[in-house]
C-alpha positions as CSV (number, residue, x, y, z in Angstrom):
1,M,73.8,84.1,128.9
2,H,74.4,86.8,126.0
3,K,78.1,85.4,125.7
4,L,76.8,81.9,125.0
5,L,74.3,83.1,122.3
6,Y,77.0,85.3,120.8
7,K,79.8,82.8,120.7
8,P,78.8,80.6,117.8
9,L,77.9,83.7,115.7
10,G,81.5,85.2,116.6
11,M,83.2,82.0,115.5
12,L,81.3,81.9,112.2
13,F,82.0,85.6,111.6
14,G,85.7,85.0,112.5
15,V,86.0,82.2,109.9
16,L,84.3,84.4,107.2
17,G,86.5,87.3,108.3
18,G,89.8,85.3,107.8
19,L,88.7,84.2,104.4
20,L,87.8,87.8,103.4
21,A,91.2,89.1,105.0
22,S,93.0,86.4,103.1
23,L,91.5,87.6,99.7
24,L,91.9,91.3,100.6
25,F,95.6,90.7,101.4
26,K,96.3,89.0,98.3
27,K,94.5,91.7,96.3
28,V,96.4,94.6,98.1
29,W,99.7,92.6,97.4
30,Q,99.1,92.4,93.7
31,L,98.0,95.9,93.4
32,S,101.1,97.3,95.3
33,T,103.8,94.8,93.8
34,G,102.4,93.4,90.6
35,E,103.3,90.1,91.9
36,P,100.5,87.5,91.7
37,E,101.2,85.9,95.2
38,P,102.9,87.2,98.3
39,P,106.2,85.7,99.5
40,Q,106.2,82.8,102.0
41,A,108.9,83.2,104.7
42,T,110.6,80.1,103.3
43,D,110.6,81.2,99.7
44,R,114.2,81.7,98.5
45,D,113.3,83.9,95.5
46,F,112.2,86.8,97.7
47,T,114.5,88.9,100.1
48,W,114.2,89.3,103.8
49,R,112.7,92.9,103.2
50,E,110.0,91.5,100.8
51,V,109.1,88.7,103.1
52,L,109.0,91.2,106.3
53,I,106.9,93.8,104.2
54,A,104.4,91.1,103.2
55,A,104.1,89.8,106.7
56,M,103.6,93.4,108.0
57,I,100.8,94.3,105.5
58,Q,99.2,90.8,106.0
59,G,99.2,91.5,109.8
60,A,97.6,95.0,109.3
61,V,94.9,93.7,106.9
62,F,94.1,90.8,109.1
63,G,93.9,93.0,112.3
64,L,91.8,95.6,110.5
65,V,89.3,92.9,109.1
66,K,89.2,91.2,112.5
67,A,88.4,94.5,114.4
68,A,85.8,95.3,111.8
69,I,84.0,92.1,111.9
70,D,84.2,91.8,116.0
71,R,82.7,95.3,116.2
72,G,80.1,94.9,113.6
73,G,79.1,91.7,115.0
74,A,78.7,93.2,118.4
75,V,76.7,96.2,117.2
76,G,74.5,93.9,115.2
77,Y,73.9,91.6,118.1
78,R,72.9,94.7,120.3
79,K,70.6,96.0,117.7
80,L,68.9,92.4,117.7
81,T,69.0,91.5,121.4
82,G,69.3,95.0,123.1
83,A,72.4,93.8,125.0
84,W,76.1,94.0,124.4
85,P,77.6,90.4,123.7
86,D,79.8,90.9,126.9
87,D,76.9,91.9,129.4
């Protein structure tokens, strides 16, 4: 039952987390490189190294934000309901 209640909230927070992660990644990229936009994999103006480093940073930022959102959501759900979402 708790999984059914938590699922819509988890999906909403996942979407919001994705938006937050995207903004955070762009900001990290701008601060670390001075470039306004991160490279796309098919952008010919960037080297393999630049594209792969951008992908690595993006993956780390998205993973961090996802874990923080998922964990925070589960803890918040437990505080509200007294049960862990997976129980």
